[in-house]
C-alpha positions as CSV (number, residue, x, y, z in Angstrom):
1,M,100.2,73.7,100.0
2,T,101.8,76.8,101.5
3,T,103.1,79.9,99.8
4,E,105.5,82.6,101.3
5,I,104.0,86.0,101.0
6,N,106.0,89.4,101.5
7,I,104.4,92.7,102.4
8,Y,106.7,95.7,101.6
9,L,106.1,99.0,103.6
10,H,107.0,102.1,101.6
11,G,106.9,105.5,103.3
12,F,105.4,106.7,106.6
13,F,103.9,103.7,108.4
14,F,103.7,102.9,112.1
15,T,103.8,99.1,112.9
16,E,102.9,97.9,116.3
17,I,103.1,94.5,118.0
18,Q,99.9,94.1,119.8
19,G,99.8,90.8,121.6
20,S,99.2,88.2,118.7
21,N,98.6,90.9,116.1
22,L,100.6,93.2,114.1
23,V,98.8,96.5,113.3
24,I,99.9,98.8,110.4
25,A,98.7,102.3,110.3
26,S,99.4,105.6,108.6
27,P,97.7,108.9,109.4
28,K,96.1,111.3,106.9
29,H,98.5,113.6,105.2
30,D,97.7,115.5,102.0
31,M,101.1,115.2,100.6
32,H,101.0,111.5,100.6
33,K,100.0,109.1,98.0
34,F,98.2,106.0,99.6
35,G,97.7,102.7,97.8
36,Y,99.1,99.3,97.1
37,W,100.6,97.3,94.2
38,D,100.3,93.5,94.4
39,H,102.9,93.0,91.4
40,Q,100.4,90.8,89.6
41,Q,98.1,93.5,88.3
42,N,100.3,96.5,87.3
43,L,97.7,99.0,89.0
44,F,97.9,101.4,91.8
45,L,95.0,100.4,93.8
46,P,93.2,102.1,96.8
47,F,93.5,100.6,100.3
48,P,90.1,99.1,101.8
49,A,88.4,101.3,104.1
50,T,89.8,101.3,107.4
51,S,86.8,99.6,108.9
52,D,87.4,96.8,106.4
53,S,90.3,94.5,105.4
54,F,91.9,92.5,102.7
55,P,90.3,89.1,102.3
56,W,93.5,87.3,101.9
57,I,94.6,88.1,105.3
58,N,92.4,85.2,106.7
59,F,94.8,82.9,104.9
60,L,98.0,84.1,106.6
61,K,99.3,81.7,109.3
62,Q,100.2,83.1,112.6
63,G,103.9,83.6,113.0
64,Q,106.1,84.3,116.2
65,Q,108.2,87.3,115.2
66,D,107.3,89.9,117.9
67,Y,110.3,92.3,117.8
68,F,111.9,94.6,115.4
69,R,115.7,94.6,114.4
70,S,117.8,97.6,114.8
71,G,117.7,98.6,111.2
72,I,114.1,99.8,111.7
73,L,113.5,102.9,113.7
74,Q,111.6,101.8,116.8
75,F,110.5,102.9,120.1
76,S,108.8,101.3,123.3
77,R,105.3,102.1,124.5
78,K,106.5,101.8,128.0
79,E,109.4,104.3,127.4
80,I,107.3,106.9,126.0
81,G,104.6,106.7,128.7
82,V,101.6,104.9,127.0
83,P,99.6,103.3,129.9
84,D,99.9,99.4,130.3
85,N,96.3,98.9,129.2
86,M,96.6,100.9,126.0
87,F,98.4,100.7,122.5
88,F,100.0,103.3,120.6
89,I,98.0,102.7,117.6
90,G,94.5,102.8,119.0
91,L,91.0,102.9,117.5
92,P,88.8,104.2,116.0
93,A,90.2,103.2,112.6
94,D,88.8,106.2,110.8
95,H,91.4,108.4,112.3
96,Y,93.8,106.9,109.9
97,K,94.3,106.6,106.2
98,V,95.6,103.2,106.5
99,Y,94.7,100.8,109.3
100,I,95.3,97.1,108.9
101,T,95.3,94.3,111.5
102,L,97.5,91.3,110.6
103,P,98.7,88.3,112.6
104,L,102.3,88.2,113.8
105,P,104.6,87.5,110.8
106,K,107.2,84.7,110.3
107,D,109.8,87.5,109.9
108,I,110.3,91.4,110.0
109,T,113.2,92.7,108.1
110,S,114.5,96.0,106.8
111,V,115.4,96.0,103.2
112,R,117.1,98.4,100.7
113,A,119.8,100.8,102.2
114,G,118.3,103.9,103.7
115,G,121.2,105.7,105.1
116,N,122.6,105.9,108.6
117,I,120.8,107.1,111.8
118,K,123.8,109.6,112.2
119,E,122.2,111.5,109.2
120,I,119.3,112.5,111.4
121,S,119.4,114.9,114.2
122,M,116.6,114.2,116.6
123,D,115.6,116.5,119.6
124,R,116.8,114.3,122.4
125,S,114.5,116.1,124.9
126,G,111.6,113.9,123.4
127,K,110.7,110.5,124.7
128,V,110.3,109.0,121.3
129,A,113.8,110.1,120.4
130,Q,115.3,108.9,123.6
131,S,113.6,105.4,123.0
132,I,114.8,105.2,119.4
133,Y,118.3,105.7,120.4
134,T,118.0,103.2,123.1
135,H,116.9,100.6,120.6
136,C,118.6,101.6,117.5
137,G,121.8,102.9,118.9
138,E,123.8,105.9,117.6
139,D,125.5,104.5,114.5
140,T,123.1,102.1,112.7
141,D,122.4,101.5,109.0
142,L,118.8,101.8,108.4
143,G,116.5,100.1,106.0
144,L,114.4,102.2,103.7
145,I,111.6,99.5,103.5
146,T,110.2,97.2,106.1
147,C,109.3,93.7,104.8
148,L,106.8,91.5,106.6
149,T,107.1,87.9,105.6
150,Y,104.1,85.4,106.1
151,V,103.2,81.8,105.1
152,S,99.8,81.5,103.4
153,T,97.7,78.4,103.5
154,A,96.2,79.2,100.2
155,N,97.0,80.6,96.7
156,I,95.9,84.1,97.1
157,G,97.0,85.4,93.7
158,F,100.4,87.0,94.4
159,T,103.4,86.4,96.6
160,D,104.6,90.1,96.9
161,I,102.6,93.3,97.6
162,S,103.8,96.8,98.3
163,F,101.9,99.2,100.6
164,Y,102.6,102.9,99.9
165,A,102.2,106.1,102.0
166,E,104.9,108.2,100.5
167,H,105.5,111.6,98.8
168,C,106.1,112.0,95.1
169,H,109.2,113.9,95.9
170,A,111.5,113.9,99.0
171,P,110.3,116.4,101.6
172,D,112.8,118.8,103.3
173,I,112.9,119.4,107.0
174,S,109.9,121.6,106.9
175,G,108.0,119.0,105.1
176,I,108.9,116.5,107.9
177,K,107.8,119.0,110.5
178,Y,104.4,119.2,108.8
179,L,104.2,115.4,108.5
180,F,104.9,114.8,112.0
181,Q,102.3,117.5,113.1
182,D,99.6,115.3,111.2
183,A,100.9,112.2,113.1
184,Q,100.5,114.0,116.5
185,L,96.8,114.6,115.7
186,V,96.3,110.9,115.9
187,F,99.2,109.9,118.3
188,P,99.6,112.7,120.9
189,S,102.3,110.8,122.6
190,F,104.5,111.0,119.3
191,D,106.7,113.9,120.4
192,L,109.5,113.2,117.9
193,K,111.2,116.2,116.2
194,F,113.9,116.1,113.6
195,T,116.1,119.1,114.1
196,A,118.0,118.6,110.8
197,F,119.0,115.7,108.4
198,N,121.6,115.8,105.8
199,P,121.2,112.7,103.7
200,G,123.5,113.7,100.8
201,K,123.0,112.4,97.4
202,P,120.1,110.0,96.5
203,L,121.0,106.5,96.8
204,P,120.9,104.3,93.6
205,A,117.6,103.3,92.1
206,E,116.5,99.7,92.3
207,Q,115.2,99.2,88.8
208,N,115.6,95.6,88.8
209,D,113.5,94.7,91.8
210,E,109.8,96.0,91.7
211,N,109.3,95.2,95.3
212,L,112.0,97.8,96.2
213,M,110.9,100.6,93.9
214,T,109.5,103.9,95.1
215,L,106.4,105.2,93.1
216,C,108.8,107.5,91.2
217,E,111.0,104.7,90.2
218,A,108.1,102.4,89.0
219,G,107.1,105.0,86.6
220,A,105.0,103.8,83.7
221,R,105.6,100.2,84.8
222,L,102.9,100.8,87.3
223,K,99.7,102.0,85.5
224,N,97.9,104.9,86.8
225,N,101.0,105.8,88.9
226,P,100.1,109.0,90.8
227,C,103.8,110.0,90.6
228,K,105.9,111.2,87.7
229,P,109.2,109.4,87.3
230,S,112.5,110.8,88.5
231,M,111.2,114.0,90.0
232,P,113.8,116.4,91.6
233,V,114.5,115.7,95.2
234,G,116.2,119.0,95.9
235,E,118.9,121.4,95.0
236,D,122.4,120.5,94.9
237,R,124.1,123.1,97.4
238,A,127.3,123.3,95.3
239,T,125.9,123.8,91.8
240,K,122.5,124.9,92.6
241,N,121.1,122.5,90.0
242,P,118.2,120.2,90.9
243,M,119.2,116.7,92.0
244,I,117.3,114.0,90.2
245,G,116.3,110.9,92.2
246,T,113.5,109.8,94.5
247,L,112.6,109.4,98.1
248,L,115.7,107.2,98.8
249,R,116.5,107.9,102.5
250,T,114.9,106.8,105.7
251,A,115.2,110.4,106.9
252,N,112.9,111.6,104.3
253,C,109.8,109.5,105.2
254,P,110.6,107.3,108.2
255,Q,108.9,104.1,109.4
256,F,108.6,103.1,113.0
257,G,108.1,99.8,114.7
258,I,106.5,99.9,118.3
259,G,106.8,97.3,120.9
260,G,105.8,97.0,124.5
């Protein structure tokens, strides 16, 4: 008996193809809430220690998906100058708040509309920005969430699980600068700078699909949720009134795929 398992990444994750493995990592950042929801227990649970792992990973079959589609912000180790014998996400694991090693998945997709890459202004002098534009283009619709699909050889108690490393409310450009500075403490070659982003109004909530919900949208449906529902995400420039919504644009808390 086999079962399809979907892992949904919400918020600030780096996902790197490392040979026959896929490594997921997120650096420490005091404005982020870190945890997971397996959609069976309605609890927000802490990740295992970065030196440990989830026991159910042992039941995931090795897949063949070793590249990212254009809807996921991505860059190449080679293009940003990482030496051939090194990876972007490196050890020791205790440098991170989240560090998980998985087999290659059956598929990697971007889900839930996250805006267009044109909404983000990146400093093109940086090597990461140059690589992103090379792989994603100049006019690409982005996904807010990355979905990793696996086949499990056993019943592991759930079919969908969401990993979170996100804010309780959408950061502005100064918040993104602070976030990227924390990332650079772990990833010195991560020279990406957003000079501006203008994501406009929040995108619609996805109240009918738990897998696609931000923590704010989940509200009381997720017990011990660390985020209050529907917190303001900013001020409407025309009316000066707070906009109510959640972290609903890729620009607010981007994810990155890294290849060779």
